[in-house]
N, C-alpha and C positions, 0 to 999 in steps of 0.2 A: 842788132840785138831785134829790131821790129822785124827784119824779113825772119828771123828764125820763128819766131810768135804767130809770124802768118804760116808758116812753113806746117809748125804743130798743130794751129788751129783747125786748116785742111785736112791734114791727117787725122784729127780727133772726130772732126765734124759734118766733113760731108758725106752728102749721101742723096745720091741722084735721084732714087725714088721718093723721096718727102714730100708730102703732099701739101696743097695749098693750105695757108695757114693764116687767119684773118688778122686786120689790123686790131692794135691795141685801141680802146677808145678811153680819150679823156673826158670823167665822169666832171660834173662841177661839185665845187666846193659844197663839204655839207657837216663834215664836223662842229661837234661841238667842241669849245679850245678853253682851255686855262693859261693864265699868264704865269712863269714862273719867274721865281726871284730876280733872278738875272735878265729877265725882259722875253727869253723866247716864248712861245706859241707850245702847249703842247697839245695835239689833238687826242681825244676819246670818246669812247662811247659806251655806255650802261644799257645791263639787260637786266630781266629779271625783276626781283621787288626794289621800291627805294632804299636808299643806306639806312631809311631811320626804322623801318620797317625789317630791316632782313637779321634773320639769325648767324648768317654764315657770310663773311666777304670774301670775294676773294677778285685778284688780280693777275692777270696773265700777260706775262709780254710775249709776243710774237717773234716767231722764226726768222731767219734770213728769207728774202723775197715774200713778205709776206706785210700783214698790217694789222691794225684795231679791228678791221671785221672779222679775222679770223677768230681769237675767243678758244669758245671748246666748238669745233666746226661741227653744225647740225646739231648740235644742243639744243630741245625745246622750251620755249619760255614755260608753256606752263609744267615742266620739271624742276625749271629754278625756280616757280611760285610755290611747288608742292613741298619744296626743301626749304623754302624763305633764305635764296641765294640772292646775293645783290653784286651782278658778274659785272666786272670795269677791265675794261680791255682799252689800250693807248698805241699809238705810234713811235716808234722810238726816233731820235732825232735825226732828220733828214730821210724818214719813211715818211709818206702820206701824206698827211698838212703837217706835221708837226717839224717845228725851225729844226735846221743841225746846231749842233752843239760844236763849236770850235775847237773844244779838248775835251772829246770824250772817252772815259774811262767806265769799266765797268762800276766804280763806287760811286762816278758822279748819275749810274743809270739805276744805282740802287735809290741813291737821294734821290732822283724825278719821282720814285715809286711813289718816293713818303711825301712827297710835294704834290701830286696827284691826291693820294689819301687824304691830307689834309684838306685840301681843298674843298672835295668831296664828300666830306664829313665821315670820313671812317678812319677808325682806329685800329682795331687789332684785324687784321687781314692773312687770309692764305694766301698762299702763291702759285701759282701753278707753271712750270717748267718744261716744255715741249721742245725735243731736239735741241738743236741750235738754241733754241731760246732759252733753255735749262740754263746758259753761263748767268743771264741776268736775273734768276731765280737765285742759282747759287750764291751772287752777290748781293742780293736783299738778306737771305741768309747770315750772309760775313758781315756788313755794314749796318743792316736796320732791323737786326734781331728781334727788338725789344717791341717793333710791330706786327710782328707774324705771329699767327696764331698756329701754324705748321704750313707744309712743304706736300705738294702733289707733284710729282716727277714721271714725265712719263717718256720710254726711252733718252736718258737723258745723254746729249754732249758732255764731254766733257776735253778740255787742250789734250788731242792726241800725242802731243809731244811732252806730256807731264812727265816728270823727273822720276815722280813715285810709281808710274806704272813698270813693272817686270816686265822683262825680257818678253816672257810668254804672252803675260796681258798685251802687250805692243804687237808682237805677232798676231796675236789671235782677233786683232782688231783690223790692222792695217789689212792684213790677209782677204779681207772682205770686199775690200775696196776696190775700184776699176784705176787705170792707170791715171787717166787723165785728173782725177779726184787726187790722186797722190800728189800730182802735180801741182794744184792748185791749192794744196796745202804748202808744198814746198814756196811757191808763190808767196802767197800770206805770208809767212813766216820770215823770207828773206827777201822778197822784192815785190812787197805788197804793191805799187805803183802802176806795175805789168798786169796786173788780174783790169783794171781798166778796159784794157786791149779786148780781152775775153766777154767781157760785160756788156759792152757796147755792140759785141757783133752775136750777142743770143739775147735775154731777157729787154735791153734797153734797146734792142734794133727797130722797136717798133712791131713787131708783130709778133702776133703769140706762138707759142711752141711747147714741147712735151717738157716736165718738170725733171723727168729722169734726164732726159738729155741735155738740158738746160745745170743742172747741177753735179751732172757726172755721177748718178745713183745705179747700183745693180738691185733690182729691185725681184721679189719671188713672185708665185703665180699671183699670189693674194691680194699684194700690191700693183700688182699691174693690172689686176681686173678691176681693181677699187678706180683707177686712173683713167680708165675706158669709160666707166659708167659718165652719162649726160651731167646728173647731178653732180658729182664731184667738180667733172670738166666748167660748167657755168661757176660754182664756188670758185674754186682755183683760178680764172681766168679775171675774173672779179678783184678777186684779193689783191692780184697782180697788177692788178692795173691800178687800184690804191696805192701799193707798194712803191711803185715807179713812178709815180704822178709827177713828181719835181722833175724828173729826165735827169736827176745827178749822180753820177756814177760813186763821189766821194765816200756817201755814207754805207753804203754796199762795200766799198776797200775797208773802211773801218771797221765794218762789223766781223768782214774776215780773219780780218789781221788781229780783233780782239780775239776772237776764237782760238790762236794758234800763239799768242804773245804771252808773256808772265802777267798773272791775271791780278799779281798784288798779295795774294792769299793763297793760303792752300784747302785744299778739300779738308786735310788734318786738321783746321782750323776749329772746324764746323764740328768735329765729335765731340759727344757730353763729352766731361772729363772734370775730376774732383781738382780746383785749382791749385796750382805749385808755385809756391813762395819763394823768392830769393833769399837765403838766409843772412844775406849781407845787408837784407830791408829788415834790422830785429823787429821792430813794432809791428807789423804785417806778418811775422813768422810767429811772432808770440802770440799774436789775435787767432791766429791758424789752430795754435796749440790749444790755446785755453777757450776759445768760443766753440760754444755747442750747435752750433748754426756752421754745416757745409759747405762752401761756396763752391761753386760750378763755374765750367767757362765752357764756351761751343754753343751751339744751339739748342736751347731747354726743350722745345716741341717737338710733336712727332713728323718724320720727313715718311711720307709714302712712295717707293717705285714701281712702276708699271713696267715690263718689259716685255715686250713680243718674243718669241723663242728663233723664228722664222727673221728677225729684221736683220736685214745685211745693211742699211743706210748705217744706224748705231746699235752695230753688234751686242748681242750678252755679253761678250769678254768686258764691254767697259761697264756695263751696271756689276758686273761680278767686280770688277777695279772698285767701283765706286764702294759695293759692300764690304769687301776687305778694309779700305780705310775707317769707313762709318759704317761698323756693325751693327749701331743701334736703328737700322732704317730699317721699314720694313718692307722687303721686297714679295710682289708680285708676279710672278713666271707664269707669260701666258703661250701657253703650248700654239702653234700653228699659226700667232700673227706675229704677222710684219710689222712695218714700220709706221700706215697709216691707218689700218684694217682696226683697230681697238678703238683711238680718239675720233677718228672721223666717222658721221652720219652712223651713229649704233648707239639708238635709243636704250637698249637692253645693257650697253656698256657705261653707259653714263650714268643710270640707274645702281648699276654695280658700284661703280666709284664712288657717288655720292652717298652711298648705303656706308660705303667703308669708310668714309671720311666723317661724316655727321649722325650715321644712326638712321635711325626710324623716321622717317618726314614728319615733321610737325607743323607745315605752313609757314607764313611772315607769324612777326611777332604783332601784339596790338598794341597801338600806340599808347605810350604810357611803360611798357616793361621795359625793363632792364635783365640784361643778361648776366649772368655772374660765372666767373669761373671757377671749375671744378679743382680745388686745392691738388686732388688725389691725383690727376689727370698727369700734373708737372711731376709730383711724387715717384708715379711709375715712371714716367718716362727717364727721370735721374736715374733710378735703380736701374733702368735697363745700362 
């Protein structure tokens, strides 16, 4: 079996013209950390205004082969200050300076997020999900909805084997992917332990490389141009170095397997709808009939999705599927944008995003001023 994978690896990866690449550098530990109830350490990073002065708090779980350093790539501190945003990022278990989790699930991921918010004095927060990091945002919507003010998703990845996808939705998604990427999904679903063979020969090899080759991505021209920009290259290499600092393949295998395994919930569970009561439970059924207040289930807050129409990493067909299942989500289609070009190092884009989510910037709170949630916002979302 090992010989077979070695042959496949050579077939997929060998390139005699590949330029010399520099070695990965191990940086001194520098993260702030909290201790979770089970004794694990979680590393985090704060940007923007302090939690007690924030009009809006954002927590952003990172993607595969990334770390707490990513956040919203290239967002300026001055813009966070202008909108009164407290941006909180963290290392997933086993990534960066966070301890591994021996029994990691998407539910435990959401609970870790709530513990981090508690430790830093954050009550309600927005969650940002980008690409493969979106599964942690989806999990937060499912398992800790009361903590969330809303969700902002960018090229949100879902389980490519989701049984709710139609044959046409699945076809339009899978046709955009390279042979090796399809093969890696197959391994992650059926033989995840063999993923380590490929990871140790790519991003865990001790040498830097290209993200599109490492993750088997097919990219459009605008994404390729961005990846060649020295600013992006410096950011990407530092983020990778932090991501793999523990040198352990297991967290990456876990992350890949989580993407394609049973999540423990369906996206339809997030759909805002009137609560249905089982008539066998007579008391609850009678209460639903005679009470004036209608109870809802699903996620009550706003969900915004930004999707590049030239994205071949998370194709638009995947967002079409999400919107079919969650018709209340607001979808912002971005012509000519790829997977990286809208959210990475784009000042105008970041301003557009914050304006869409938060309205006119009003700066940070004055100390002693409390925020009140406008109940009409929840009513409008319920009506949708």
